[in-house]
C-alpha positions as CSV (number, residue, x, y, z in Angstrom):
1,X,-56.9,-7.7,11.2
2,X,-55.6,-11.2,11.3
3,X,-52.5,-10.0,9.4
4,X,-51.9,-7.3,12.0
5,X,-52.3,-9.7,14.9
6,X,-49.9,-12.1,13.2
7,X,-47.4,-9.4,12.5
8,X,-47.6,-8.1,16.1
9,X,-46.9,-11.6,17.4
10,X,-43.9,-12.1,15.2
11,X,-42.5,-8.7,16.3
12,X,-43.0,-9.6,19.9
13,X,-41.3,-12.9,19.5
14,X,-38.3,-11.2,17.8
15,X,-38.2,-8.6,20.6
16,X,-38.1,-11.3,23.2
17,X,-35.4,-13.2,21.3
18,X,-33.3,-10.1,21.1
19,X,-33.6,-9.4,24.9
20,X,-30.2,-9.8,26.6
21,X,-31.9,-11.3,29.6
22,X,-33.8,-14.0,27.7
23,X,-31.7,-14.6,24.6
24,X,-29.6,-17.8,24.5
25,X,-26.2,-16.5,23.5
26,X,-23.3,-18.8,22.5
27,X,-20.2,-18.4,24.6
28,X,-17.7,-16.0,22.9
29,X,-14.1,-17.3,22.8
30,X,-11.8,-15.3,25.0
31,X,-9.7,-13.0,22.9
32,X,-5.9,-13.5,23.1
33,X,-5.9,-16.7,25.2
34,X,-5.8,-20.1,23.7
35,X,-4.9,-23.5,25.2
36,X,-1.2,-23.0,24.6
37,X,-0.7,-19.2,24.2
38,X,-1.4,-15.8,25.5
39,X,-1.1,-13.0,23.0
40,X,-0.1,-9.6,24.3
41,X,0.3,-6.3,22.5
42,X,2.3,-3.1,22.9
43,X,2.6,0.2,21.1
44,X,6.0,1.9,21.2
45,X,7.7,4.8,19.5
46,X,10.2,3.0,17.3
47,X,10.7,5.7,14.7
48,X,9.8,9.1,16.3
49,X,11.3,11.4,18.9
50,X,11.0,8.8,21.7
51,X,12.5,5.9,19.6
52,X,15.3,5.5,22.2
53,X,12.7,4.9,24.9
54,X,10.5,2.7,22.8
55,X,13.4,0.5,21.7
56,X,14.5,0.1,25.3
57,X,11.1,-0.7,26.6
58,X,10.6,-3.3,23.9
59,X,13.9,-5.0,24.7
60,X,13.0,-5.1,28.4
61,X,9.7,-6.7,27.5
62,X,11.4,-9.2,25.2
63,X,13.8,-10.3,27.9
64,X,11.0,-10.9,30.3
65,X,8.9,-12.8,27.7
66,X,11.9,-15.0,26.8
67,X,12.6,-15.8,30.5
68,X,8.9,-16.7,31.0
69,X,8.8,-19.0,28.0
70,X,12.1,-20.7,28.9
71,X,10.5,-21.5,32.3
72,X,7.3,-23.0,30.7
73,X,5.2,-19.9,30.3
74,X,2.2,-18.9,32.4
75,X,0.3,-22.0,33.7
76,X,1.5,-23.9,30.6
77,X,0.8,-21.2,28.1
78,X,3.6,-19.5,26.2
79,X,3.6,-15.7,25.9
80,X,3.5,-14.1,22.5
81,X,4.3,-10.3,22.3
82,X,3.4,-8.2,19.3
83,X,4.8,-4.7,19.2
84,X,3.6,-1.9,16.9
85,X,5.2,1.5,16.1
86,X,3.3,4.7,16.7
87,X,6.1,7.1,15.8
88,X,4.9,9.0,18.9
89,X,1.9,10.1,16.8
90,X,-1.6,9.7,18.4
91,X,-3.2,9.0,15.0
92,X,-0.7,6.2,14.3
93,X,-1.3,4.9,17.9
94,X,-5.0,4.7,17.1
95,X,-4.4,2.7,14.0
96,X,-1.9,0.4,15.8
97,X,-4.5,-0.2,18.5
98,X,-7.1,-1.2,15.9
99,X,-4.7,-3.7,14.4
100,X,-3.6,-5.2,17.7
101,X,-7.1,-5.4,19.1
102,X,-9.2,-6.3,16.0
103,X,-6.7,-8.2,13.8
104,X,-4.2,-9.7,16.2
105,X,-6.8,-10.1,18.9
106,X,-4.5,-9.4,21.8
107,X,-5.6,-10.3,25.3
108,X,-4.0,-7.2,26.9
109,X,-2.2,-3.9,26.0
110,X,1.2,-3.7,27.7
111,X,3.3,-0.7,28.5
112,X,1.9,1.6,25.7
113,X,4.2,4.6,25.6
114,X,3.0,8.2,25.5
115,X,0.1,10.2,27.1
116,X,-1.7,11.4,23.9
117,X,-1.1,8.0,22.3
118,X,-2.8,6.1,25.1
119,X,-5.7,8.5,25.1
120,X,-6.2,7.7,21.4
121,X,-5.9,4.0,21.8
122,X,-7.9,3.3,24.9
123,X,-11.4,3.6,23.4
124,X,-10.4,1.0,20.8
125,X,-9.3,-1.4,23.5
126,X,-12.1,-0.8,25.9
127,X,-14.7,-1.6,23.2
128,X,-13.3,-5.1,23.1
129,X,-12.7,-5.5,26.9
130,X,-8.9,-5.2,26.5
131,X,-7.1,-4.0,29.6
132,X,-4.7,-1.1,29.3
133,X,-1.9,-2.4,31.6
134,X,0.8,-0.2,33.0
135,X,1.2,2.3,30.2
136,X,4.6,4.0,30.1
137,X,3.3,7.5,30.9
138,X,2.7,9.0,34.3
139,X,-0.4,11.0,33.3
140,X,-3.3,10.9,35.6
141,X,-5.6,9.9,32.8
142,X,-4.1,6.5,32.9
143,X,-6.1,5.7,36.0
144,X,-8.5,8.7,36.4
145,X,-11.4,8.7,35.6
146,X,-11.8,5.2,37.0
147,X,-12.2,2.3,34.6
148,X,-12.0,-1.3,35.5
149,X,-9.8,-1.8,32.4
150,X,-7.1,0.7,33.6
151,X,-4.0,-0.1,35.6
152,X,-1.2,2.3,36.1
153,X,2.2,1.8,37.9
154,X,4.0,5.1,37.8
155,X,3.7,8.1,40.1
156,X,2.0,10.8,38.1
157,X,3.9,13.6,36.5
158,X,1.6,15.9,38.4
159,X,2.4,14.4,41.8
160,X,6.1,14.2,41.0
161,X,6.3,17.9,40.3
162,X,3.8,18.8,43.0
163,X,6.1,17.5,45.7
164,X,9.6,17.9,44.2
165,X,9.5,21.4,42.8
166,X,8.6,23.4,45.9
167,X,11.0,21.3,48.0
168,X,13.9,21.9,45.7
169,X,13.0,25.5,45.2
170,X,13.1,26.0,49.0
171,X,16.4,24.1,49.3
172,X,18.0,26.2,46.5
173,X,16.5,29.4,47.7
174,X,15.0,30.0,44.3
175,X,13.5,33.5,43.8
176,X,11.9,33.1,40.4
177,X,10.6,29.7,39.3
178,X,9.7,29.3,35.6
179,X,8.8,26.5,33.2
180,X,9.2,25.3,29.6
181,X,6.9,22.5,28.6
182,X,5.6,20.5,25.7
183,X,2.3,21.8,24.4
184,X,0.3,18.6,25.0
185,X,-1.3,16.5,27.7
186,X,2.2,15.4,29.0
187,X,3.6,18.9,29.3
188,X,0.5,20.3,30.9
189,X,0.6,17.7,33.6
190,X,4.2,18.6,34.5
191,X,3.4,22.3,34.5
192,X,0.2,21.9,36.5
193,X,1.9,19.8,39.1
194,X,4.6,22.4,39.6
195,X,2.1,25.2,39.6
196,X,-0.1,23.6,42.3
197,X,2.8,22.5,44.4
198,X,4.3,26.0,44.4
199,X,0.9,27.6,45.1
200,X,0.4,25.4,48.2
201,X,3.7,26.7,49.5
202,X,3.0,30.4,48.8
203,X,5.0,30.5,45.5
204,X,4.1,30.7,41.9
205,X,5.4,30.1,38.3
206,X,6.8,33.5,37.2
207,X,7.1,32.6,33.5
208,X,5.8,29.9,31.2
209,X,6.9,29.1,27.7
210,X,6.0,26.1,25.5
211,X,7.1,24.2,22.4
212,X,5.3,21.9,19.9
213,X,5.9,18.2,20.0
214,X,8.8,17.4,17.7
215,X,10.5,20.8,18.0
216,X,14.3,21.0,17.7
217,X,15.1,24.7,18.3
218,X,14.6,26.1,21.8
219,X,16.6,29.3,21.6
220,X,13.6,31.7,21.7
221,X,12.2,29.9,24.8
222,X,15.5,29.9,26.6
223,X,16.0,33.5,25.8
224,X,12.6,34.3,27.3
225,X,13.5,32.5,30.5
226,X,16.9,34.2,30.7
227,X,15.4,37.6,30.1
228,X,12.9,36.9,32.9
229,X,15.8,36.2,35.3
230,X,14.4,32.7,36.2
231,X,16.8,31.0,38.6
232,X,14.9,27.7,38.5
233,X,13.3,26.1,35.5
234,X,10.8,23.2,35.5
235,X,11.2,21.0,32.4
236,X,8.1,19.5,30.9
237,X,10.5,18.0,28.3
238,X,11.6,14.5,27.3
239,X,14.9,13.5,25.6
240,X,16.1,15.9,22.9
241,X,14.0,18.8,24.3
242,X,15.7,18.4,27.6
243,X,19.2,18.3,26.0
244,X,18.3,21.1,23.6
245,X,17.0,23.4,26.4
246,X,19.9,22.9,28.8
247,X,22.5,22.8,26.1
248,X,21.2,26.1,24.6
249,X,21.2,27.7,28.1
250,X,24.8,26.7,28.8
251,X,25.9,28.2,25.5
252,X,24.2,31.4,26.5
253,X,25.9,31.5,29.8
254,X,22.6,30.9,31.5
255,X,22.7,28.4,34.4
256,X,19.5,28.1,36.5
257,X,18.6,25.0,38.4
258,X,16.9,22.6,36.0
259,X,14.4,20.0,37.2
260,X,12.5,17.5,35.0
261,X,10.0,14.7,35.5
262,X,10.6,10.9,35.2
263,X,10.1,11.4,31.5
264,X,13.6,13.0,31.4
265,X,15.2,10.5,33.7
266,X,17.2,8.5,31.2
267,X,20.8,7.7,30.5
268,X,20.3,9.2,27.1
269,X,20.4,12.7,28.7
270,X,23.9,12.5,29.9
271,X,25.1,10.2,27.1
272,X,23.9,12.4,24.3
273,X,24.1,15.8,26.1
274,X,27.5,15.3,27.7
275,X,29.0,17.4,30.4
276,X,26.5,20.2,30.0
277,X,23.8,18.0,31.6
278,X,25.7,17.7,34.9
279,X,23.7,19.2,37.7
280,X,20.3,18.6,36.2
281,X,17.6,17.2,38.6
282,X,14.8,14.8,37.7
283,X,12.2,12.7,39.6
284,X,12.3,8.9,39.2
285,X,10.6,5.8,40.3
286,X,13.2,3.1,39.6
287,X,16.9,3.6,39.3
288,X,18.8,3.4,36.0
289,X,20.5,0.0,35.9
290,X,24.1,0.9,35.2
291,X,26.3,-2.2,34.7
292,X,28.7,-1.1,37.4
293,X,28.4,0.0,41.1
294,X,25.1,-1.9,41.7
295,X,23.9,-4.6,44.0
296,X,25.0,-8.1,42.9
297,X,21.5,-8.9,41.8
298,X,20.9,-5.8,39.8
299,X,24.4,-6.0,38.3
300,X,23.8,-9.6,37.2
301,X,20.5,-8.5,35.5
302,X,22.2,-5.6,33.8
303,X,25.0,-7.8,32.4
304,X,22.5,-10.4,31.3
305,X,20.6,-7.8,29.4
306,X,23.8,-6.4,27.8
307,X,24.9,-9.9,26.8
308,X,21.6,-10.6,25.1
309,X,21.1,-7.3,23.3
310,X,24.7,-6.0,23.1
311,X,23.8,-2.7,24.7
312,X,23.5,-1.3,28.2
313,X,20.0,-1.5,29.8
314,X,18.2,1.7,30.8
315,X,15.4,2.7,33.1
316,X,13.0,2.1,30.2
317,X,14.4,-1.4,29.8
318,X,13.4,-1.9,33.5
319,X,9.9,-0.5,32.8
320,X,9.4,-3.1,30.0
321,X,10.8,-5.9,32.1
322,X,8.7,-5.1,35.2
323,X,5.5,-4.6,33.2
324,X,5.6,-8.1,31.7
325,X,6.6,-9.7,35.0
326,X,3.9,-8.0,36.9
327,X,1.4,-9.2,34.4
328,X,2.8,-12.7,34.6
329,X,2.5,-12.6,38.4
330,X,-1.2,-11.7,38.3
331,X,-2.0,-14.0,35.4
332,X,-0.3,-17.0,37.1
333,X,-2.4,-16.3,40.2
334,X,-5.5,-16.2,38.0
335,X,-5.0,-19.8,37.2
336,X,-5.7,-21.9,34.2
337,X,-9.0,-20.2,33.6
338,X,-7.4,-16.9,32.7
339,X,-9.8,-14.3,31.6
340,X,-10.2,-10.5,31.9
341,X,-12.4,-10.9,34.9
342,X,-10.2,-13.4,36.7
343,X,-7.1,-11.2,36.0
344,X,-8.9,-8.1,37.4
345,X,-10.0,-10.1,40.5
346,X,-6.3,-10.9,41.2
347,X,-5.0,-7.4,40.4
348,X,-7.6,-5.8,42.8
349,X,-5.9,-7.5,45.8
350,X,-2.3,-7.4,44.5
351,X,0.5,-5.9,46.5
352,X,4.0,-5.5,45.2
353,X,7.1,-5.1,47.4
354,X,10.1,-3.2,46.4
355,X,12.3,-5.1,43.9
356,X,16.0,-5.3,42.8
357,X,15.4,-2.0,40.8
358,X,14.5,0.0,43.9
359,X,10.8,0.5,43.0
360,X,8.5,1.8,45.7
361,X,6.0,-0.7,47.1
362,X,2.7,-0.7,45.3
363,X,-0.8,-2.0,45.8
364,X,-4.1,-2.1,44.0
365,X,-7.8,-2.5,45.0
366,X,-11.2,-2.5,43.3
367,X,-11.2,1.3,43.6
368,X,-7.4,2.0,43.4
369,X,-5.9,1.7,39.9
370,X,-2.5,3.5,40.5
371,X,0.0,1.3,42.3
372,X,1.9,4.1,44.0
373,X,2.3,7.9,43.6
374,X,5.7,7.9,45.3
375,X,8.8,9.2,43.5
376,X,12.3,10.4,44.5
377,X,14.8,13.0,43.3
378,X,17.9,12.2,41.3
379,X,20.7,14.3,39.9
380,X,23.3,13.9,37.2
381,X,26.6,13.9,38.9
382,X,29.8,13.3,36.9
383,X,27.8,11.9,33.9
384,X,25.6,9.5,35.9
385,X,22.2,9.7,37.6
386,X,22.5,9.5,41.4
387,X,19.5,9.2,43.8
388,X,19.6,12.1,46.3
389,X,16.4,11.6,48.2
390,X,14.1,9.0,49.7
391,X,10.6,8.4,48.3
392,X,8.1,11.2,48.7
393,X,4.4,11.6,47.8
394,X,2.7,8.4,48.9
395,X,2.0,8.5,52.7
396,X,2.9,4.8,53.0
397,X,6.4,5.2,51.7
398,X,7.2,9.0,51.9
399,X,10.4,9.7,53.8
400,X,11.1,6.0,54.2
401,X,14.1,4.3,52.6
402,X,13.3,1.6,50.0
403,X,13.2,-1.7,51.7
404,X,15.4,-4.6,50.8
405,X,14.0,-6.6,47.9
406,X,11.8,-9.5,48.8
407,X,13.5,-12.8,47.9
408,X,10.8,-13.9,45.3
409,X,11.5,-10.8,43.2
410,X,15.2,-11.6,43.1
411,X,14.9,-15.2,42.2
412,X,14.4,-15.0,38.4
413,X,17.6,-12.9,37.9
414,X,19.6,-14.8,40.5
415,X,18.9,-18.2,39.0
416,X,18.9,-17.5,35.3
417,X,21.9,-18.2,33.1
418,X,23.2,-15.3,31.0
419,X,21.6,-15.4,27.6
420,X,23.7,-16.0,24.5
421,X,24.2,-13.2,22.0
């Protein structure tokens, strides 16, 4: 009996010690933030079908990090960026996330590219309280369902297509709207947005055809669309799939109106696809930073980028640059005691004006994790993208021209000296 009582007392004592409310826990050091450094991570496609995008996003991030560190960092802390390659493979993205979170102990994940890739990586991050900050994908899953560790900046593929497709169909007098899309989370988002937008306007998708991620031959899909007499085609495609689909159609003498999402809004389309890409439409959220014909501030930035990396910047370069600078903006406001909680507190009251790149205004709150769902339409004309509409989608900015950039957003580019090669 004495033994039983003694055992019961020992177990009760252990239970009380294990109770979260009563246990005396030692403070756990904040991951990724030291007295002198903030460690950030990013997962890009540097070897797969989106390697062009991944390289550009990485260079844009590097430019922003270099500028920040040259100016003293964030509240005295230098920024360290570690980039891993996913090859656009969700399994590799999962492994990359494990390395960055558990081995490199990053403070935050920045601009991870790809929908399926983010979906694979986020559980790894969230287990260690690592924010998924501004992923380079416009899928709704980047902010919905709600999670305090999610922040997304880009109008969703769904909303882009929901607004743009029926409007363009009406303008063009399209009789039969069809779609070709990638058979994954990204492609389905594009297709569903177009489908729901058309349905709300008394129209429908007359034909649907898909392809597997990594496909290179689209002749059967294009033949199917042509046989169905589709006069407008919604593209749930990215780089080579966009070029392959349109190029194949042109060779077959098939010339419907083509419209893609912001995933296809890249200079690589007209640079690699050539004249055949003229006339294609795509939604976009920031303009491609050509080195000529821009505002003085944007042209200065574009030339600075080209001087540093010996290549022209692109819209994905802009994404990378803005992602790092938006993080720096919030982290600076969080003060010397930077933590996940202090960062979130700032983000949840943050508003972003339009910038030198023509972004739509954005805002966040404790219940709003998508900065803006506004996008606008662009078209390839004479080998270059040209914006042909104002922003649509977000009630706050729809049908309104982009405002002039606020002076603080322009200062870093205006004051910085061109980097050496």
